[in-house]
C-alpha positions in Angstrom: -0.1 -0.1 0.0 1.5 3.4 -0.7 0.7 6.6 0.9 1.1 10.3 -0.3 1.0 12.7 2.4 0.3 16.0 1.1 -2.1 17.3 4.1 -1.4 16.5 7.9 -4.0 17.3 10.6 -2.8 17.9 13.9 -5.3 17.6 16.5 -4.8 19.2 19.7 -2.0 22.3 19.7 -0.6 22.1 22.8 3.6 21.8 23.5 3.8 18.5 21.6 1.1 18.8 18.9 2.1 22.3 18.2 6.2 21.7 18.0 5.2 18.9 15.8 3.3 20.7 13.5 5.9 23.7 13.6 8.7 21.6 12.7 6.8 19.7 10.0 5.7 23.0 8.6 9.2 24.7 8.8 11.0 21.3 7.3 8.3 21.1 4.5 7.5 17.8 5.0 4.3 18.0 3.5 2.2 20.7 1.4 -0.2 21.7 4.3 -0.1 21.5 7.8 -3.3 21.7 9.6 -4.4 22.3 12.9 -7.4 21.6 15.2 -7.9 22.5 19.1 -11.2 22.8 21.0 -9.8 25.9 22.3 -10.3 28.6 19.4 -7.9 31.0 21.1 -5.2 28.3 20.7 -6.2 27.6 16.9 -5.8 31.4 16.1 -2.7 31.7 18.2 -1.1 28.7 15.8 -1.9 30.3 13.0 -0.6 33.7 14.2 2.5 32.4 15.4 3.4 30.2 12.0 2.9 27.1 14.1 0.3 25.8 11.1 -0.6 26.8 7.5 -4.3 26.4 8.3 -6.5 26.1 10.9 -9.8 23.6 10.6 -12.9 25.1 12.4 -14.2 21.7 11.6 -12.8 18.7 12.7 -14.6 16.4 11.0 -14.3 18.2 7.7 -10.4 18.5 8.4 -10.0 14.8 9.3 -11.9 13.7 6.0 -9.8 15.7 3.8 -6.4 14.4 5.9 -3.7 12.4 4.5 -2.2 11.9 7.7 -3.8 12.9 11.6 -1.9 13.1 14.6 -3.9 12.9 17.8 -2.0 15.1 20.4 -4.6 15.8 22.7 -4.6 14.2 26.6 -4.7 10.5 27.1 -8.0 10.6 28.6 -9.5 12.6 26.1 -8.4 9.7 22.8 -11.4 7.9 23.1 -13.5 10.8 22.9 -11.5 11.9 20.0 -11.4 8.5 18.1 -15.4 8.3 18.5 -15.7 11.4 16.7 -13.5 10.9 13.9 -13.7 7.2 13.0 -16.7 7.5 11.0 -15.1 9.9 8.7 -11.5 8.7 8.3 -10.8 7.7 5.0 -9.3 4.0 4.3 -5.9 5.6 3.2 -5.6 8.1 5.9 -2.6 7.4 8.1 -3.4 7.4 12.4 -1.2 8.0 15.0 -1.0 9.6 18.3 1.6 11.1 21.0 0.1 9.6 24.2 2.9 8.6 26.8 0.6 5.8 27.7 -0.3 3.0 25.0 -2.7 0.3 26.3 -5.5 2.9 26.8 -4.9 4.4 23.4 -4.9 1.1 21.4 -8.0 0.2 23.8 -10.0 3.2 22.7 -8.9 2.6 18.9 -10.3 -0.8 19.4 -13.6 0.3 21.0 -13.8 3.2 18.2 -12.6 0.8 15.0 -14.1 -2.9 16.2 -11.2 -4.4 14.1 -8.1 -2.1 14.5 -7.0 -0.8 11.0 -3.3 -1.4 9.4 -3.2 2.1 8.9 -2.8 2.9 12.5 0.6 3.4 14.2 0.4 4.2 17.9 3.5 6.6 19.0 5.2 8.4 21.7 7.9 11.2 21.6 10.1 11.3 24.6 10.4 14.9 24.6 9.0 17.5 26.5 9.2 21.0 28.8 7.6 22.8 31.7 6.2 25.3 29.5 2.7 24.4 27.5 0.2 25.4 24.9 1.1 26.9 21.4 2.9 29.6 22.3 5.8 27.1 23.5 5.9 25.2 20.3 9.4 24.6 19.6 10.4 23.2 16.1 13.5 21.9 17.8 11.8 20.1 20.4 12.4 16.4 18.9 15.9 16.8 17.7 18.2 13.8 19.0 15.2 12.9 21.1 13.5 9.3 20.9 10.2 8.4 19.6 9.0 5.1 20.6 6.1 3.8 18.0 4.3 0.7 19.2 3.0 -1.0 16.0 0.1 -2.8 16.8 -0.4 -6.4 15.5 -2.8 -5.0 12.7 0.1 -2.2 11.5 1.2 -2.7 8.1 5.0 -2.3 7.7 4.4 0.5 5.0 2.3 2.8 7.5 4.6 2.2 9.9 7.3 3.2 7.7 5.9 6.3 7.1 5.2 7.6 10.8 8.6 6.6 11.4 9.7 9.1 8.6 8.0 11.7 9.7 9.2 11.7 13.1 12.6 11.6 11.6 12.3 14.5 9.3 11.8 16.6 12.8 15.1 14.9 13.8 14.1 12.6 16.0 15.8 9.1 16.6 13.0 6.2 15.9 12.5 2.9 18.0 9.7 0.3 18.3 8.2 -1.2 21.0 5.6 -4.0 22.2 2.5 -1.7 24.0 2.7 -3.6 27.1 6.5 -3.3 27.4 6.4 0.5 26.7 3.8 1.2 29.3 5.8 -0.8 31.9 9.4 0.9 31.0 7.8 4.4 31.0 6.3 3.6 34.3 9.9 3.3 35.5 11.9 5.6 33.5 9.3 8.5 33.3 6.0 8.3 35.3 7.6 7.4 38.7 10.5 10.1 38.8 7.7 12.8 37.7 5.3 11.5 40.7 8.1 11.3 43.0 8.9 14.7 42.2 5.1 15.7 42.6 5.2 13.8 45.9 8.1 15.4 47.3 7.3 19.1 46.7 3.9 18.0 48.0 5.3 16.8 50.9 7.8 19.6 52.2 5.2 22.3 51.2 2.8 21.0 53.9 4.2 22.9 56.2 5.0 26.6 56.5 8.6 26.0 58.4 9.2 24.3 55.3 9.6 27.3 53.2 13.2 27.7 54.2 14.0 24.3 52.1 12.8 26.1 49.3 14.7 29.1 49.3 17.8 28.0 50.2 17.4 24.8 48.0 20.7 23.8 46.4 21.0 22.6 42.4 20.2 19.1 43.6 17.0 19.8 44.8 16.0 22.2 42.1 16.9 19.7 39.2 15.3 16.8 41.2 11.9 18.7 41.5 12.1 20.6 38.1 9.6 18.2 36.6 6.8 18.8 39.4 6.2 22.2 37.4 4.9 20.2 34.6 1.1 20.1 33.9 -0.9 18.6 36.5 -4.0 17.3 34.4 -1.7 15.2 32.2 0.2 13.5 35.0 -3.9 12.7 36.7 -4.6 11.4 33.2 -1.5 9.0 33.0 -1.7 7.9 36.6 -5.6 6.6 35.8 -4.4 5.4 32.2 -1.4 3.7 33.3 -2.0 2.8 36.8 -1.1 -0.7 37.3 2.3 -0.3 35.7 2.7 3.0 37.9 1.9 1.1 41.2 4.1 -1.8 40.3 7.0 0.5 39.9 6.1 2.6 42.9 6.2 -0.8 45.1 9.4 -1.7 44.2 10.9 1.7 44.5 9.0 1.6 48.2 10.9 -1.6 49.0 14.4 0.1 48.0 13.7 3.1 50.2 12.4 0.6 53.4 15.9 -0.9 52.7 18.1 2.4 52.9 15.8 3.3 56.1 16.9 0.0 57.8 20.5 0.4 56.8 20.7 3.8 57.9 18.5 3.1 61.1 21.0 0.0 61.9 24.3 2.0 60.9 24.6 -0.9 58.3 27.8 0.5 56.8 28.2 -2.3 54.1 24.6 -1.9 52.9 24.9 1.7 52.9 27.9 1.6 50.8 26.2 -1.2 48.3 23.3 1.3 47.6 25.3 4.0 47.0 28.1 2.4 44.9 25.7 0.5 43.1 23.4 3.3 42.3 26.5 5.6 41.5 28.1 3.2 39.1 24.8 1.6 37.3 24.0 5.5 36.5 27.2 5.9 34.7 27.0 2.3 33.5 23.5 3.0 31.7 24.8 6.4 30.5 27.7 4.2 28.6 25.8 1.5 27.0 23.2 4.3 25.8 26.2 6.3 24.3 28.0 2.9 23.3 30.6 4.6 25.1 33.6 2.9 26.9 33.7 2.2 30.7 37.4 4.3 31.1 37.4 7.9 33.0 38.8 8.9 29.5 37.7 6.7 27.0 38.2 6.9 23.3 35.1 7.6 21.5 35.4 6.4 17.8 38.5 4.6 15.5 42.0 5.1 16.9 44.9 5.4 14.7 48.6 5.5 15.6 51.3 7.4 13.7 54.8 5.7 15.1 58.1 7.2 13.9 61.2 5.7 14.1 62.6 6.3 17.6 66.0 6.8 19.6 67.3 4.4 22.3 64.8 3.5 25.2 65.7 4.3 28.4 64.5 5.2 32.2 62.9 3.6 34.6 58.9 2.4 33.6 56.3 1.2 36.1 53.6 -0.7 34.2 49.6 -0.8 35.1 48.2 -4.1 36.6 48.2 -7.1 34.8 44.9 -7.6 32.8 44.5 -11.0 33.5 44.8 -10.8 37.1 42.6 -7.7 37.6 39.8 -9.7 36.0 40.1 -12.6 38.0 40.8 -10.5 41.3 37.4 -9.0 40.8 35.6 -12.3 40.0 37.2 -14.2 43.0 37.1 -11.7 45.4 33.3 -11.4 44.5 32.9 -15.0 45.3 34.9 -15.1 48.3 33.3 -14.3 51.6 34.7 -11.6 53.5 36.3 -8.3 52.2 38.9 -8.6 49.8 41.5 -5.8 49.0 42.9 -5.3 45.7 46.2 -3.0 44.7 47.3 -2.6 41.4 44.2 -3.1 39.6 44.0 -2.4 35.9 41.6 0.4 35.4 41.2 -0.5 31.7 37.6 -0.9 29.7 37.8 -4.6 29.7 38.5 -4.8 33.5 36.1 -2.1 34.6 33.2 -4.3 32.4 34.0 -7.3 34.6 33.4 -5.0 38.1 30.7 -3.3 36.8 29.2 -6.9 35.9 29.5 -7.9 39.5 28.0 -5.1 40.9 25.0 -5.6 38.4 24.6 -8.8 40.6 24.4 -7.3 43.7 28.0 -7.0 44.9 29.3 -4.3 46.9 32.5 -3.0 45.6 34.4 0.2 46.4 36.8 1.9 43.9 38.5 1.5 41.9 40.7 4.7 43.1 44.5 4.7 41.6 44.3 1.0 41.5 42.5 0.3 45.1 39.3 -1.7 44.9 37.7 -3.2 48.1 35.4 -5.8 47.6 32.5 -7.2 50.3 32.2 -10.9 48.9 29.1 -12.5 48.9 30.1 -16.1 48.8 29.9 -18.7 45.8 26.2 -18.6 46.0 25.2 -14.9 47.1 25.1 -13.5 43.8 21.7 -11.8 42.7 20.1 -11.8 39.4 21.0 -8.7 37.6 18.5 -6.2 36.6 19.3 -6.8 32.9 21.7 -7.9 30.4 25.5 -7.9 31.7 26.8 -5.8 28.8 30.6 -6.2 28.8 31.9 -4.0 26.1 34.8 -5.5 24.0 36.0 -7.7 26.6 36.2 -11.5 25.6 38.0 -12.4 28.8 34.8 -11.1 30.8 32.5 -13.1 28.8 34.6 -16.5 28.8 35.1 -16.4 32.3 31.6 -15.6 33.2 30.2 -18.0 31.4 31.6 -20.5 34.3 31.0 -18.6 37.2 27.4 -18.0 35.5 26.7 -21.8 34.7 26.3 -22.6 38.0 23.9 -19.8 39.4 19.9 -20.3 40.1 19.0 -17.4 37.9 19.0 -16.5 34.3 21.5 -13.8 32.6 22.2 -12.6 29.6 25.6 -11.8 28.4 26.1 -8.8 25.4 29.2 -6.8 24.4 29.9 -4.4 21.6 30.2 -4.7 18.0 33.6 -6.2 17.9 32.9 -8.4 20.6 29.8 -10.0 19.0 32.0 -11.2 15.8 34.0 -13.8 18.0 32.7 -16.9 18.8 32.2 -18.5 21.8 32.0 -21.9 21.0 35.3 -22.9 22.8 34.1 -22.2 25.9 30.1 -23.0 25.5 30.5 -26.7 24.2 32.7 -27.9 27.3 30.2 -26.4 30.0 27.4 -27.8 28.2 28.8 -31.2 28.6 28.8 -30.2 32.2 25.3 -29.7 32.1 25.2 -25.9 31.6 22.5 -24.4 29.1 23.3 -21.6 27.2 21.9 -20.4 23.7 23.9 -18.4 21.5 23.6 -16.8 18.2 24.5 -18.9 14.9 28.3 -20.1 14.6 28.1 -19.6 18.8 28.2 -15.3 18.6 27.4 -13.6 21.4 24.7 -12.6 22.9 24.8 -15.5 25.2 21.9 -16.7 27.0 22.7 -18.8 30.3 19.5 -20.6 31.8 20.0 -21.0 35.5 18.9 -23.7 38.1 20.9 -26.4 36.1 22.7 -29.1 38.0 26.0 -29.1 36.7 28.2 -32.4 36.9 32.1 -32.6 37.0 33.8 -33.7 33.5 37.1 -34.7 32.4 38.0 -32.2 29.4 41.2 -32.5 27.2 41.4 -28.9 25.7 42.5 -29.3 22.0 45.0 -26.2 22.1 46.0 -24.3 25.3 43.8 -21.9 26.7 43.7 -20.0 30.1 40.2 -18.5 29.7 38.6 -22.1 28.9 40.6 -23.8 31.3 39.3 -21.0 34.0 35.9 -21.2 32.9 35.5 -24.7 33.6 37.2 -24.4 36.9 34.7 -21.9 37.9 32.1 -24.0 36.8 33.6 -26.7 38.9 33.1 -25.1 42.0 29.4 -25.4 41.4 29.4 -28.9 39.8 29.3 -32.1 41.4 32.3 -34.4 41.6 35.6 -33.4 40.3 36.2 -31.1 37.0 39.5 -31.6 35.5 41.2 -30.1 32.6 44.3 -31.3 30.7 46.3 -29.0 28.3 48.8 -30.0 25.6 51.0 -27.7 27.0 50.9 -25.1 30.0 48.7 -21.8 29.8 48.8 -18.8 32.3 47.8 -20.4 35.7 46.5 -17.1 37.2 43.3 -18.7 38.5 44.8 -21.6 40.0 47.2 -19.8 41.8 44.4 -17.3 43.1 41.7 -19.9 43.8 44.7 -21.6 46.0 45.6 -18.2 47.9 41.9 -18.0 48.5 41.6 -21.2 50.1 40.5 -23.8 47.6 42.3 -27.0 47.0 43.3 -28.3 43.6 44.8 -31.3 42.6 47.7 -30.6 40.0 49.6 -33.3 37.8 51.6 -32.8 35.0 49.3 -30.8 32.1 46.3 -31.2 34.4 44.5 -29.7 36.9 41.2 -30.6 39.0 38.9 -29.0 41.3 36.3 -30.6 43.7 33.0 -28.9 44.3 31.8 -27.8 47.9 34.4 -25.7 48.7 34.8 -22.0 50.1 36.4 -19.1 49.1 37.9 -17.0 51.8 38.6 -13.2 51.2 42.2 -12.3 51.3 44.7 -9.2 49.7 45.6 -9.3 46.4 48.6 -7.4 45.1 48.4 -7.2 41.3 51.8 -7.1 39.6 52.8 -5.1 36.2 51.1 -6.9 32.9 53.9 -8.9 31.2 51.8 -8.5 28.0 52.5 -4.8 28.2 55.8 -5.5 29.6 56.5 -7.5 26.4 56.0 -4.7 24.3 58.9 -2.3 25.9 61.0 -5.6 26.0 61.1 -6.1 22.4 61.3 -2.5 21.9 64.6 -2.2 23.9 65.9 -5.5 22.8 65.9 -4.2 18.7 66.8 -0.6 19.6 70.7 0.1 19.6 71.6 1.8 22.7 68.6 1.2 24.9 68.8 0.2 28.2 65.4 -0.1 29.9 64.1 -0.9 33.6 60.5 -2.4 33.6 59.5 -2.1 37.5 57.6 -4.7 39.4 56.7 -6.9 36.5 54.8 -10.4 37.1 57.1 -13.0 36.2 54.8 -16.1 36.2 56.4 -19.3 34.7 53.7 -19.6 32.1 54.1 -16.0 30.9 57.7 -15.5 30.4 58.1 -17.8 27.0 58.9 -14.5 25.1 61.8 -13.5 27.6 63.2 -17.0 27.6 63.1 -17.5 23.6 64.7 -13.4 23.2 67.4 -14.7 25.4 68.3 -17.5 23.3 68.5 -15.1 20.4 70.7 -12.7 22.3 68.8 -10.6 24.1 70.2 -9.5 27.5 67.2 -9.5 29.7 67.9 -9.7 33.4 65.7 -10.2 36.6 66.4 -8.1 39.5 64.6 -7.7 43.0 62.8 -11.1 42.5 59.8 -11.5 45.2 56.5 -12.8 45.3 53.3 -10.8 45.7 49.8 -12.2 46.3 50.9 -15.8 45.3 52.5 -14.2 42.1 56.4 -14.1 41.3 57.3 -10.4 40.8 60.7 -8.7 39.7 62.0 -5.8 38.1 63.2 -6.5 34.6 66.2 -4.8 32.6 66.4 -4.7 29.3 69.8 -3.4 27.3 70.3 -3.8 23.8 72.4 -6.2 22.0 72.1 -7.4 18.5 69.8 -10.4 17.7 70.6 -13.6 16.1 68.0 -16.0 14.1 67.1 -19.3 16.0 64.8 -22.1 15.6 62.0 -21.6 18.7 61.6 -24.5 20.8 58.2 -25.5 20.7 58.1 -25.6 24.5 58.8 -22.0 24.9 56.5 -21.1 22.2 53.7 -22.7 23.8 54.6 -20.0 26.8 54.7 -17.2 24.4 51.2 -17.6 22.4 50.2 -14.3 23.1 53.3 -12.6 22.3 53.7 -14.1 19.2 53.6 -11.0 17.0 56.3 -9.5 19.5 58.0 -12.5 18.3 57.9 -12.1 15.0 59.1 -8.3 15.2 62.1 -9.7 17.2 63.0 -12.0 14.2 62.2 -9.3 11.7 65.4 -7.4 13.3 67.4 -10.4 14.0 70.4 -11.3 11.4 69.2 -14.7 9.8 65.9 -16.6 9.4 63.9 -17.2 12.2 62.0 -20.5 12.1 58.3 -20.8 14.4 57.1 -24.6 14.1 53.8 -25.8 16.2 52.0 -22.4 15.6 48.9 -24.3 14.3 48.5 -26.0 18.0 48.5 -22.7 19.9 45.3 -21.3 19.7 42.2 -21.2 17.4 42.3 -17.9 16.0 45.8 -18.0 14.9 45.3 -18.0 11.4 43.5 -14.7 11.1 46.5 -13.2 13.3 49.0 -14.8 11.1 47.9 -13.6 8.3 47.6 -9.9 9.4 51.2 -10.2 10.7 52.6 -11.4 7.5 50.6 -9.2 5.7 51.8 -6.4 7.5 55.6 -7.4 7.6 55.6 -7.8 3.7 54.3 -4.0 3.1 57.6 -3.4 5.4 59.9 -4.9 3.1 60.4 -8.1 5.6 60.1 -11.3 4.1 57.6 -13.8 6.3 56.5 -17.3 5.2 53.7 -19.2 6.8 53.6 -22.9 5.9 51.0 -25.6 7.2 52.4 -25.5 10.7 55.2 -22.7 10.7 56.2 -19.2 9.9 60.0 -18.4 8.7 61.1 -14.5 8.9 63.9 -13.5 7.4 65.7 -10.4 9.2 66.0 -7.2 7.2 65.9 -3.6 6.6 62.2 -2.5 7.6 60.7 0.6 5.5 57.7 2.6 6.5 53.9 2.4 5.3 50.3 1.9 6.5 49.5 -1.1 8.4 45.9 -2.2 9.5 46.2 -4.0 13.1 42.7 -5.5 12.2 41.1 -4.8 15.9 43.6 -7.1 17.9 45.7 -5.1 20.3 48.4 -7.6 20.2 49.3 -6.9 16.6 48.8 -3.2 17.2 51.5 -3.6 19.5 53.9 -5.1 17.5 53.4 -2.9 14.6 54.2 0.1 17.1 57.3 -1.4 18.1 58.6 -2.2 15.0 58.5 1.4 14.1 61.5 1.9 16.1 63.9 -0.1 13.3 61.9 1.6 10.4 63.3 3.8 8.2 59.8 5.8 7.7 56.7 6.5 9.3 54.2 3.6 10.1 50.4 4.4 10.3 48.5 2.0 12.5 44.7 1.8 11.9 42.1 0.0 14.0 43.9 0.3 17.2 40.8 1.1 19.6 41.2 -2.1 21.1 44.8 -1.4 22.6 43.3 1.9 24.0 40.6 -0.5 25.9 43.2 -2.7 27.1 45.7 -0.4 28.1 44.4 3.3 28.4 48.2 4.4 29.5 49.9 2.7 26.4 50.9 5.9 24.1 51.9 7.9 27.4 54.3 5.2 28.6 55.5 4.3 25.4 56.4 7.9 24.9 57.9 8.1 28.4 60.3 5.6 27.2 61.2 7.0 24.3 59.0 5.6 21.6 57.7 8.3 19.1 53.8 7.3 18.9 50.9 9.6 18.1 47.3 9.0 18.4 44.7 10.1 16.1 41.0 10.1 16.6 39.3 8.5 19.7 
C-alpha cells in the first residue's frame, strides 16, 4: 500500500502537537500542516505564530481531507476524539498519536474501530518542557530525542515506515516497542520520577516552616523537583490510564527506600555503601550503554589510529599498570569469596571495568577503583543476585568467557552482551564443554554473542582435554567446577597461564595438580584475602622487545609479574642473544614479581623451541617483530597448536611485515621470518591489540613513518599505552578517539 502525504492534521495544539506541527511546517514535510484545537484562542494563536498553515474550524471536515492525522490530545480524551473522527476517516488515511501511555490508546481505538486498521500506528515522543500551550511550540523539540512507535499486530509495515519517517524528518530517533512493554518501561523511567517529584514537593510544602527548604535549596533539589512544574492534569490522566504499571514501580521503589531506611537506622555501613556504589556505578553504566561509550574515565569515542616514527634509544624506569588477566580474576574471585577482599594495582581499563560492573549488577558491593585500589565485599559462591538486565561487557572477550563458567552454576538466568567487535567472536570454545557439564547456554548462529545462560541447572564434573592451550577456557571450566558435583579436571597439551589456579589456592581452594592437568572439587569455600596485582607482562613484552631491537637502549621495567607461564618470550629472546635480567625478585599475592632490565644487544635468528612457544602464544606478534630485526632466518614451528584464532592473526602479521619489506612465509604449521631492512607504510591492526603493539614496536627500526589503523582495542586494553611508550622514548602519536 502506497501513502502520499500532502495534508497533515494535528489535533491538539499543546506543546507536543504544536511543536510537531511547527517542525513539519518549517521542514516542508508536506504541502499543508493543518491544526485543530477545541480552544479557538489556541487555534488562532497557532495560525498567527506560524505554527500551522491552516486552522480547521470543523474537525470532521479536516479529518476527511487529511492524509495523516496526529492525535495530540490528553490521553483521557483519546477515546472521545477517536469516537468522533473514525466515521469520517478515509481508508488510506494514516493515524498516529503522541500519548505517553499506549495500552489505553489501543483499547480506545479497538472500541472505536471494532477491528484495528492497518493504518493505525501508535507513537510516543520522549520530549517535553515545563511550558505548555501553542505559544511554547518549539520546532527543535524533537531533535536527537527518541520517539517510540508501538505498532499493533494489525499495523502494516508500510504505515509504520511512513510514521517513522515523519518523526525522522523532525530530527527524532525512532525506536519500536510492544505496547505493554512500553507502558512498563515508561512507568519506571518517566512516570515514577515525575510522581516522586510531585510527592516530594507536596510533602515539603505541607508545612509553612519548610519555606526555608525552598529558599535555600541547592541545585540537586531544584534539578530533581523541576519536573514537578509540568502539567498536573496530564499526570492525573497518566495515573488513571497506566495505574497498574505505575503501582508496580511504586512498590519496587518503596521496597528500595525501606532497605535504605533500615540500613541507616541500623548503621549498616556495608548496606549503605552497597546502595550508593551500585547506584552511582549503574547510572554511569547505563549512560555508557546508551551512548555506546567506554568504561574508562577518559575513553576513546571512535576509531583510533597510531602514527609511529622511528625512535631513538629507549631508557629510564617504567612502572607498568596492573596485569589485565589478574585484574579480571581478582574481581571475580573476590566477589565469590566470603569477607572483604582488598586489591592493589587493579588495571582500570575498559575491559576489566566491564567485569567489575557485571558483579556490581549482580549485587556485589565494590568500592573504587581509585588509583588501582578496590575493596570488594564478597557474597560467597552462592550469594550473587539476578542482574536487572543483560550484563554488558563492552569488547571484553575475557569477561564473557570467564563469566560463562561462573553463571553456568547460578540459580538465575542471565544474558551476556557486548559491543560490535565482541559480537564477532565465537564463544563455542568455552560454551561446548560447559554444555557437557550440564549448562544450558544459547548463542547466536556460529556460537556468537549474545549468550543466554539458563540458571537452576545441575552441573556435573567432567574430564576435559583442551585441543589447544587456553587459560580462559580452562578458567571457565574450573569456575563452573566450583558449582558442579564431583571433580572437574582440565588437561592441556601445553601449559597456559595459571593465574586462576594460583588465586583460587590463595583464597583457600584446594586443587589437584598433575603434569598438564588441574582439577577442582565442588563444595569448597573461598576466603577473602589481599590481592596485589603485579605489572602486566603482556604490556611489558612491548617494551622488552622495543629495547631489545633498538641500539643503545637500557630500560628498567618495575614490578612486573614473571609468572613462569608468561615468560616464554623472554626466554626465547635470551636464546636470540637479548640481554634481559630479573632484579629484586620477590612474591606478591601468590605471583612471582621482579624488576626487568633490558639492554640492547644484536639478535640472531634461531629455531624457536616448541616448549617455549607454547608459553609465548599471546606474544607471538612481538616475537615475529624481534625475528624481523634479527640476523638470519628465524623458524617458528607448531603455531597451529597454539590457539584457534591463529590463522587470522598470522595473516595480519605476514601482510604487515611484507608491506614493510620483511620476508615472512607461512607454512602448514610454521612461520619463517628473515631479518632485514624495515621500511615505512600503512598497516592495519585488525582490531587486535597484540598486532597493534607489534607494529608499534617495529617502528623503532623502520626507515619511515608507520601508520597503524584500528587500534581502539589497544586503547581499551591499556589506556596508558601511548603515554608510557612516549615516556620510554617511543615516538607514537594517536589520531581519533
